[in-house]
KEMAR-187282 format. One record per residue (C-alpha): residue number from 1; chain; x, y, z. Coordinates in nm, 4 decimals, padded with zeros to 6 digits. Each point is the difference from the previous one (the first is absolute). Layout:
+-----+--------+----------+----------+----------+
: num : chaine :       px :       py :       pz :
+-----+--------+----------+----------+----------+
: NUM :      A :        X :        Y :        Z :
...
+-----+--------+----------+----------+----------+
This chain:
+-----+--------+----------+----------+----------+
: num : chaine :       px :       py :       pz :
+-----+--------+----------+----------+----------+
:   1 :      A :  10.3610 :  11.9971 :  12.7937 :
:   2 :      A : -00.1770 : -00.2962 : -00.1194 :
:   3 :      A :  00.1622 : -00.1749 : -00.3035 :
:   4 :      A : -00.1917 : -00.2769 : -00.2210 :
:   5 :      A :  00.2130 : -00.2417 : -00.2357 :
:   6 :      A : -00.2034 : -00.1855 : -00.2506 :
:   7 :      A :  00.1744 : -00.3010 : -00.1160 :
:   8 :      A :  00.1879 : -00.0307 :  00.3097 :
:   9 :      A :  00.1031 : -00.3639 : -00.0825 :
:  10 :      A :  00.1464 :  00.0986 : -00.3290 :
:  11 :      A :  00.3713 :  00.0714 : -00.0389 :
:  12 :      A : -00.0453 :  00.3929 :  00.0045 :
:  13 :      A : -00.2601 : -00.0369 :  00.2463 :
:  14 :      A :  00.2234 : -00.1819 :  00.2269 :
:  15 :      A :  00.3003 :  00.2528 : -00.0194 :
:  16 :      A : -00.2085 :  00.2640 :  00.0732 :
:  17 :      A : -00.1390 : -00.1536 :  00.3227 :
:  18 :      A :  00.3720 : -00.0681 :  00.1009 :
:  19 :      A :  00.0706 :  00.3581 : -00.0581 :
:  20 :      A : -00.2738 :  00.1193 :  00.1810 :
:  21 :      A : -00.1031 : -00.2238 :  00.2920 :
:  22 :      A :  00.2531 :  00.1453 :  00.2361 :
:  23 :      A : -00.0873 :  00.3378 : -00.0392 :
:  24 :      A : -00.1329 :  00.1209 :  00.3061 :
:  25 :      A : -00.2288 :  00.3113 : -00.1403 :
:  26 :      A : -00.1794 : -00.2344 : -00.2378 :
:  27 :      A : -00.2911 : -00.2954 :  00.0506 :
:  28 :      A :  00.0520 : -00.2573 : -00.3011 :
:  29 :      A : -00.3027 : -00.1788 : -00.1303 :
:  30 :      A :  00.1067 : -00.2909 : -00.2556 :
:  31 :      A : -00.2659 : -00.1327 : -00.2391 :
:  32 :      A : -00.0051 : -00.2864 : -00.2050 :
:  33 :      A : -00.1966 : -00.3127 : -00.1337 :
:  34 :      A : -00.0217 : -00.2902 :  00.2412 :
:  35 :      A :  00.2454 : -00.0525 :  00.2785 :
:  36 :      A :  00.3103 :  00.2123 :  00.0860 :
:  37 :      A :  00.3233 : -00.1436 : -00.1737 :
:  38 :      A :  00.2455 :  00.1657 :  00.2056 :
:  39 :      A :  00.1723 : -00.1756 :  00.2740 :
:  40 :      A :  00.0538 :  00.3524 :  00.2308 :
:  41 :      A : -00.3589 :  00.1159 :  00.0986 :
:  42 :      A :  00.0978 :  00.2462 :  00.2523 :
:  43 :      A :  00.0171 :  00.3639 : -00.0714 :
:  44 :      A : -00.3180 :  00.0075 : -00.2110 :
:  45 :      A : -00.3972 : -00.1369 : -00.0213 :
:  46 :      A : -00.0615 : -00.2023 : -00.2997 :
:  47 :      A : -00.3428 : -00.0207 : -00.1535 :
:  48 :      A : -00.1212 : -00.2980 : -00.2225 :
:  49 :      A : -00.1474 :  00.2083 : -00.2798 :
:  50 :      A : -00.0822 : -00.0177 : -00.3811 :
:  51 :      A :  00.0245 :  00.3512 : -00.1398 :
:  52 :      A : -00.2125 : -00.1092 : -00.2911 :
:  53 :      A : -00.2666 : -00.0456 :  00.1982 :
:  54 :      A : -00.1708 :  00.3446 :  00.0747 :
:  55 :      A : -00.2025 : -00.0597 :  00.3309 :
:  56 :      A :  00.3452 : -00.1651 :  00.1757 :
:  57 :      A :  00.1760 :  00.3361 : -00.1220 :
:  58 :      A : -00.2766 :  00.2095 :  00.1482 :
:  59 :      A : -00.0032 : -00.2155 :  00.3316 :
:  60 :      A :  00.3827 : -00.0194 :  00.0512 :
:  61 :      A :  00.0469 :  00.4054 : -00.0894 :
:  62 :      A : -00.2786 :  00.0973 :  00.2510 :
:  63 :      A :  00.1596 : -00.1679 :  00.2839 :
:  64 :      A :  00.3559 :  00.1358 : -00.0901 :
:  65 :      A : -00.0531 :  00.3365 : -00.1654 :
:  66 :      A :  00.3298 : -00.0012 : -00.1160 :
:  67 :      A :  00.2030 :  00.3154 : -00.0678 :
:  68 :      A :  00.2126 : -00.1646 : -00.2833 :
:  69 :      A : -00.0856 : -00.2720 : -00.2191 :
:  70 :      A :  00.2777 : -00.1766 : -00.1942 :
:  71 :      A : -00.1108 : -00.2203 : -00.2515 :
:  72 :      A :  00.2221 : -00.2664 : -00.1111 :
:  73 :      A : -00.2607 : -00.2496 : -00.0804 :
:  74 :      A : -00.0364 : -00.1352 : -00.3611 :
:  75 :      A : -00.0225 : -00.2686 : -00.2499 :
:  76 :      A :  00.3346 :  00.0446 : -00.1789 :
:  77 :      A :  00.0535 : -00.3406 : -00.1744 :
:  78 :      A :  00.0011 :  00.1721 : -00.4020 :
:  79 :      A : -00.1080 : -00.3189 : -00.1424 :
:  80 :      A : -00.2391 : -00.1088 :  00.2406 :
:  81 :      A : -00.1931 :  00.3459 : -00.0020 :
:  82 :      A : -00.0221 : -00.0710 : -00.3647 :
:  83 :      A : -00.1987 : -00.2919 :  00.0154 :
:  84 :      A : -00.2040 :  00.0595 :  00.3420 :
:  85 :      A : -00.1287 :  00.3493 : -00.0712 :
:  86 :      A : -00.2582 :  00.0399 :  00.2583 :
:  87 :      A :  00.1920 : -00.1063 :  00.2925 :
:  88 :      A :  00.2576 :  00.2183 : -00.1456 :
:  89 :      A : -00.2425 :  00.3035 : -00.0168 :
:  90 :      A : -00.1021 : -00.0927 :  00.3404 :
:  91 :      A :  00.3353 : -00.0065 :  00.1417 :
:  92 :      A :  00.1501 :  00.3329 : -00.1480 :
:  93 :      A : -00.2932 :  00.2167 : -00.0632 :
:  94 :      A : -00.3230 : -00.1032 :  00.2003 :
:  95 :      A :  00.2083 : -00.0129 :  00.3204 :
:  96 :      A :  00.1870 :  00.3320 : -00.0842 :
:  97 :      A : -00.3629 :  00.1537 : -00.0579 :
:  98 :      A : -00.0725 : -00.1104 :  00.3508 :
:  99 :      A :  00.3202 :  00.1063 :  00.1653 :
: 100 :      A : -00.0509 :  00.3563 : -00.1593 :
: 101 :      A : -00.3635 :  00.0357 :  00.1511 :
: 102 :      A :  00.1234 : -00.0710 :  00.3476 :
: 103 :      A :  00.2826 :  00.2407 : -00.0452 :
: 104 :      A : -00.2467 :  00.2619 : -00.0781 :
: 105 :      A : -00.2352 : -00.0840 :  00.2778 :
: 106 :      A :  00.2910 :  00.0100 :  00.2844 :
: 107 :      A :  00.2264 :  00.2400 : -00.1515 :
: 108 :      A :  00.2852 : -00.2361 : -00.0452 :
: 109 :      A :  00.3073 :  00.0548 : -00.2008 :
: 110 :      A : -00.0130 : -00.2960 : -00.2778 :
: 111 :      A :  00.3453 : -00.1226 : -00.1504 :
: 112 :      A : -00.0713 : -00.2273 : -00.2919 :
: 113 :      A :  00.2674 : -00.1993 : -00.1467 :
: 114 :      A : -00.0247 : -00.0342 : -00.3869 :
: 115 :      A :  00.2273 : -00.1240 : -00.2792 :
: 116 :      A :  00.2092 :  00.0854 : -00.3099 :
: 117 :      A : -00.2260 : -00.2230 : -00.1816 :
: 118 :      A : -00.2604 :  00.2921 : -00.0704 :
: 119 :      A :  00.2540 :  00.0800 : -00.2729 :
: 120 :      A :  00.0235 : -00.1424 : -00.3458 :
: 121 :      A :  00.3847 : -00.0200 : -00.0149 :
: 122 :      A :  00.0760 :  00.2444 : -00.2345 :
: 123 :      A :  00.1059 :  00.3119 :  00.2068 :
: 124 :      A :  00.0613 :  00.3747 : -00.1605 :
: 125 :      A :  00.2523 : -00.0552 : -00.3014 :
: 126 :      A :  00.2307 :  00.2440 :  00.1956 :
: 127 :      A :  00.0314 : -00.2302 :  00.2924 :
: 128 :      A : -00.0288 : -00.3335 :  00.1026 :
: 129 :      A : -00.1619 : -00.0123 :  00.3299 :
: 130 :      A : -00.3332 :  00.1448 :  00.1118 :
: 131 :      A : -00.1037 :  00.3147 :  00.2144 :
: 132 :      A : -00.2861 :  00.0014 :  00.2147 :
: 133 :      A : -00.1818 :  00.2277 : -00.2585 :
: 134 :      A :  00.0293 : -00.2140 : -00.3217 :
: 135 :      A : -00.2958 : -00.1405 : -00.1462 :
: 136 :      A : -00.1209 : -00.3314 :  00.1110 :
: 137 :      A : -00.0760 : -00.2743 : -00.2716 :
: 138 :      A : -00.0276 : -00.3649 :  00.1612 :
: 139 :      A :  00.0501 : -00.2958 : -00.2286 :
: 140 :      A : -00.1644 : -00.2513 :  00.2257 :
: 141 :      A : -00.2702 : -00.0715 :  00.2079 :
: 142 :      A :  00.2146 :  00.0438 :  00.3227 :
: 143 :      A :  00.1209 :  00.3613 : -00.1168 :
: 144 :      A : -00.3755 :  00.0816 : -00.0835 :
: 145 :      A : -00.0984 : -00.0720 :  00.3529 :
: 146 :      A :  00.2673 :  00.1755 :  00.1619 :
: 147 :      A : -00.0664 :  00.3164 : -00.1843 :
: 148 :      A : -00.3714 : -00.0177 :  00.0344 :
: 149 :      A :  00.0805 : -00.0025 :  00.3855 :
: 150 :      A :  00.2377 :  00.2766 : -00.0284 :
: 151 :      A : -00.2872 :  00.1881 : -00.1352 :
: 152 :      A : -00.2390 : -00.0652 :  00.2842 :
: 153 :      A :  00.2909 :  00.1090 :  00.2269 :
: 154 :      A :  00.0645 :  00.3413 : -00.2045 :
: 155 :      A : -00.3873 :  00.0756 : -00.0052 :
: 156 :      A : -00.0581 : -00.0531 :  00.3791 :
: 157 :      A : -00.0725 :  00.2880 :  00.2549 :
: 158 :      A :  00.2779 : -00.1539 :  00.2342 :
: 159 :      A :  00.3769 :  00.0905 :  00.0695 :
: 160 :      A :  00.1595 : -00.2750 : -00.2610 :
: 161 :      A :  00.3528 : -00.0822 : -00.1373 :
: 162 :      A :  00.0691 : -00.2908 : -00.2371 :
: 163 :      A :  00.3194 : -00.1726 : -00.0039 :
: 164 :      A :  00.1003 : -00.1740 : -00.3260 :
: 165 :      A :  00.2565 : -00.2316 : -00.0029 :
: 166 :      A :  00.1859 : -00.2525 : -00.2180 :
: 167 :      A :  00.1011 : -00.3527 :  00.0439 :
: 168 :      A :  00.0239 : -00.0455 :  00.3581 :
: 169 :      A :  00.2478 : -00.2657 :  00.1268 :
: 170 :      A :  00.0791 : -00.1181 :  00.3705 :
: 171 :      A : -00.0835 : -00.2489 :  00.2340 :
: 172 :      A : -00.2518 : -00.0793 :  00.2734 :
: 173 :      A : -00.1739 : -00.2689 :  00.2085 :
: 174 :      A : -00.2644 : -00.2631 : -00.1373 :
: 175 :      A :  00.0413 :  00.1962 : -00.3369 :
: 176 :      A : -00.2635 : -00.0838 : -00.2698 :
: 177 :      A :  00.1995 :  00.1302 : -00.3109 :
: 178 :      A :  00.3503 : -00.0029 : -00.0866 :
: 179 :      A :  00.1740 :  00.2871 : -00.1822 :
: 180 :      A :  00.2923 :  00.0356 : -00.2199 :
: 181 :      A :  00.2959 : -00.0257 :  00.2475 :
: 182 :      A : -00.1544 : -00.3057 :  00.1819 :
: 183 :      A : -00.0878 : -00.1675 : -00.3225 :
: 184 :      A :  00.3290 :  00.0424 : -00.1846 :
: 185 :      A :  00.2055 : -00.0967 :  00.3142 :
: 186 :      A : -00.2123 : -00.3139 :  00.0629 :
: 187 :      A : -00.0078 : -00.1187 : -00.3669 :
: 188 :      A :  00.3883 :  00.0559 : -00.0614 :
: 189 :      A :  00.1011 : -00.1544 :  00.3379 :
: 190 :      A : -00.1634 : -00.3016 : -00.1230 :
: 191 :      A :  00.2384 :  00.0089 : -00.3055 :
: 192 :      A : -00.3059 :  00.0834 : -00.2288 :
: 193 :      A : -00.0314 :  00.2076 : -00.3126 :
: 194 :      A : -00.2144 :  00.2800 :  00.0371 :
: 195 :      A : -00.1454 :  00.2247 : -00.2998 :
: 196 :      A : -00.0238 :  00.3545 :  00.0423 :
: 197 :      A : -00.1290 :  00.2700 : -00.1993 :
: 198 :      A :  00.2009 :  00.2606 : -00.1444 :
: 199 :      A : -00.2233 :  00.2388 : -00.1440 :
: 200 :      A : -00.1702 :  00.1123 :  00.3401 :
: 201 :      A :  00.1514 :  00.2728 :  00.1804 :
: 202 :      A : -00.0913 :  00.0568 :  00.3785 :
: 203 :      A :  00.0925 :  00.1895 :  00.3002 :
: 204 :      A :  00.0378 : -00.2757 :  00.2505 :
: 205 :      A : -00.1015 :  00.1122 :  00.3399 :
: 206 :      A :  00.1056 : -00.1498 :  00.3690 :
: 207 :      A : -00.3149 : -00.0544 :  00.1940 :
: 208 :      A :  00.1770 :  00.2091 :  00.2940 :
: 209 :      A :  00.0180 :  00.2842 : -00.2217 :
: 210 :      A : -00.3461 :  00.0058 : -00.1089 :
: 211 :      A : -00.1354 : -00.0363 :  00.3788 :
: 212 :      A :  00.2394 :  00.2705 :  00.1335 :
: 213 :      A : -00.1473 :  00.2392 : -00.3011 :
: 214 :      A : -00.3529 : -00.1055 :  00.1226 :
: 215 :      A :  00.0949 :  00.1087 :  00.3565 :
: 216 :      A :  00.1685 :  00.3352 : -00.1220 :
: 217 :      A : -00.3170 :  00.0657 : -00.1988 :
: 218 :      A : -00.2280 : -00.0836 :  00.3443 :
: 219 :      A :  00.2348 :  00.2285 :  00.1925 :
: 220 :      A :  00.0577 :  00.2875 : -00.1867 :
: 221 :      A : -00.3865 :  00.0061 : -00.1032 :
: 222 :      A :  00.1087 :  00.0006 : -00.3775 :
: 223 :      A : -00.2619 : -00.0209 : -00.2598 :
: 224 :      A :  00.0179 : -00.0764 : -00.3833 :
: 225 :      A :  00.1421 : -00.2134 : -00.1967 :
: 226 :      A :  00.3520 : -00.1553 :  00.0755 :
: 227 :      A :  00.2457 : -00.2557 : -00.2245 :
: 228 :      A :  00.1645 : -00.2244 :  00.2244 :
: 229 :      A :  00.2643 : -00.2024 : -00.1265 :
: 230 :      A :  00.3590 : -00.1321 :  00.0825 :
: 231 :      A :  00.2717 :  00.2177 : -00.1747 :
: 232 :      A :  00.0938 : -00.2169 : -00.3007 :
: 233 :      A : -00.1889 : -00.0446 : -00.3452 :
: 234 :      A :  00.1032 : -00.3438 : -00.1575 :
: 235 :      A : -00.1534 : -00.2843 : -00.1892 :
: 236 :      A : -00.1233 : -00.2749 :  00.1913 :
: 237 :      A :  00.2944 : -00.2005 : -00.1707 :
: 238 :      A :  00.2667 :  00.2163 :  00.1492 :
: 239 :      A : -00.1571 : -00.0615 :  00.2927 :
: 240 :      A :  00.0148 : -00.3815 :  00.0194 :
: 241 :      A :  00.3311 :  00.0637 : -00.0902 :
: 242 :      A :  00.1065 :  00.2053 :  00.2710 :
: 243 :      A : -00.1721 : -00.2458 :  00.2318 :
: 244 :      A :  00.2127 : -00.2957 : -00.1793 :
: 245 :      A :  00.3086 :  00.2163 :  00.0747 :
: 246 :      A : -00.0627 :  00.0730 :  00.3501 :
: 247 :      A : -00.0144 : -00.3547 :  00.1108 :
: 248 :      A :  00.2742 : -00.1426 : -00.2609 :
: 249 :      A : -00.2811 : -00.1915 : -00.1934 :
: 250 :      A :  00.1189 : -00.0993 : -00.3569 :
: 251 :      A : -00.1560 :  00.2951 : -00.1730 :
: 252 :      A : -00.0122 : -00.2426 : -00.3433 :
: 253 :      A : -00.3171 : -00.1344 :  00.1512 :
: 254 :      A : -00.1617 :  00.3705 : -00.0452 :
: 255 :      A : -00.1534 : -00.0063 : -00.3407 :
: 256 :      A : -00.1335 :  00.3128 : -00.1610 :
: 257 :      A : -00.3271 : -00.0465 : -00.1702 :
: 258 :      A : -00.2840 :  00.2624 : -00.1321 :
: 259 :      A : -00.3325 :  00.0490 :  00.1415 :
: 260 :      A : -00.1705 : -00.1826 : -00.2593 :
: 261 :      A :  00.2205 : -00.3333 :  00.0572 :
: 262 :      A : -00.1840 : -00.0483 :  00.3397 :
: 263 :      A : -00.3400 :  00.0009 : -00.1227 :
: 264 :      A : -00.1595 :  00.1796 :  00.2926 :
: 265 :      A : -00.3648 :  00.0479 :  00.0344 :
: 266 :      A :  00.0166 :  00.3792 :  00.0803 :
: 267 :      A :  00.1823 :  00.2555 : -00.2381 :
: 268 :      A :  00.3137 :  00.1691 :  00.2025 :
: 269 :      A :  00.0831 :  00.3629 : -00.0766 :
: 270 :      A :  00.3642 : -00.0080 : -00.1341 :
: 271 :      A :  00.1383 :  00.3031 :  00.2256 :
: 272 :      A : -00.1564 :  00.1363 :  00.3069 :
: 273 :      A :  00.3078 :  00.1560 :  00.1989 :
: 274 :      A : -00.0537 :  00.2864 :  00.2284 :
: 275 :      A :  00.1423 :  00.3247 :  00.0613 :
: 276 :      A :  00.0142 :  00.0492 :  00.3652 :
: 277 :      A :  00.0952 :  00.3657 :  00.0493 :
: 278 :      A : -00.3147 :  00.0974 :  00.1671 :
: 279 :      A : -00.0096 : -00.2744 :  00.2645 :
: 280 :      A :  00.3528 :  00.0963 :  00.0796 :
: 281 :      A : -00.0255 :  00.3643 :  00.0102 :
: 282 :      A : -00.3658 :  00.0339 :  00.1889 :
: 283 :      A :  00.0011 : -00.2906 :  00.2247 :
: 284 :      A :  00.4046 : -00.0561 :  00.0443 :
: 285 :      A : -00.0325 : -00.3374 : -00.1563 :
: 286 :      A :  00.3446 : -00.1721 : -00.0705 :
: 287 :      A : -00.0498 : -00.3437 : -00.1556 :
: 288 :      A :  00.2747 : -00.2993 : -00.0261 :
: 289 :      A :  00.1990 : -00.1219 : -00.3171 :
: 290 :      A : -00.0988 : -00.2999 : -00.1140 :
: 291 :      A :  00.3375 : -00.1506 :  00.0778 :
: 292 :      A : -00.0554 :  00.1137 :  00.3663 :
: 293 :      A : -00.3505 : -00.1240 :  00.0265 :
: 294 :      A :  00.1372 : -00.3616 : -00.0884 :
: 295 :      A :  00.2527 :  00.0373 :  00.2836 :
: 296 :      A : -00.3042 :  00.1051 :  00.2425 :
: 297 :      A : -00.2045 : -00.3082 : -00.1298 :
: 298 :      A :  00.2672 : -00.2153 :  00.0386 :
: 299 :      A :  00.0696 :  00.0729 :  00.3768 :
: 300 :      A : -00.3753 : -00.0057 :  00.0730 :
: 301 :      A :  00.0131 : -00.3657 : -00.1414 :
: 302 :      A :  00.2779 : -00.0956 :  00.2127 :
: 303 :      A : -00.1473 :  00.1287 :  00.3063 :
: 304 :      A : -00.3776 : -00.1168 : -00.0424 :
: 305 :      A : -00.1236 : -00.2980 :  00.2065 :
: 306 :      A :  00.0116 : -00.3006 : -00.2397 :
+-----+--------+----------+----------+----------+
């Protein structure tokens, strides 16, 4: 089985490579822009590809003719997406259009990673978390672009699955972006005060859990939309307090603020937690708690080469 992983230099792409590259029954092709940033280059074939360029996608897919495409590539910095809209659309929408065409041509199973930010953060009044078929209504351009990509995937004639996720955290090599755990730990261990919003609620997701879910979708040849997140649902402020507690940092350094105080370029949805029952029952997905995720991440940081 030939599996293509787009965005292989990114955090999720890296974890998927590590999960799959030693499987004897699969051949892995890693796609990303520029040079391969991973130190381990065995067990897969790397191709430098900009999936926002149709010709490049056509050429590489004609050569590989994959059975499965796992699309982890995206422009995910919400504030930058707001200001660099053309770049965002190319990465998050045009690229998906080209991948979908390739999946149709080569009868590939397309697994597309999406986001909780397709929702407006005001779930059904009877519950605080979202189900897969709840109505999408993005409040920022990043969410608009990801919803547009979902629409392209859903209207395609290939076998497809969409894995929506929420506030992914973890550690990889040569990372281009930080995340809630790495940022909070890094600031607090320097003795710095951090301002953290107490009016935004998420379901934080360990990247290894998200990678495992993508592999489960591929293995089971599942289709449709799946909500993939961690077990917990909490405010970002409470996440920061839990990180401080785990590392025995002074909790008084964690200051709660409301969203407006941060003056961010893009609007954030207030509450985007997930109900993950479908993923658990259909895929056999069993995510870690946030506390367990911090422990796993801490262990990884201790053993990673400096």
